[in-house]
C-alpha angles and dihedrals in degrees: 000000000000119000114247121217128193125203117224125209120212119206113194114218127190113263090234124045111249094246089059100050118116118246125238094260114053118231118230121248089242095051091048091051089052091048092050090050091052093046091049092051090047090051091053091051091048091052092048090053091047096233122182124278093253093062091046090050092052089051091047092053092049090049093048091048092051091049090049091051090047092054090052092046090053091048090051092048098048098032090061091045093056 
């Protein structure tokens, strides 16, 4: 019986999804807190108006990205302080 071989293809993906990569200029902790506050207020208004799921999802992604950036900004701030 002949031996069967299968070729495997490897696709390299970035470790971090593109929408969660940090920009070239770091945001400050304070500016990110302001951004998160605005996005949260916007989300509440969107829910009150009963907008479609796609608009809520865009807001959710923006909010998650801002929170992700905030966590990294805090790590940068306090890691250097230690």
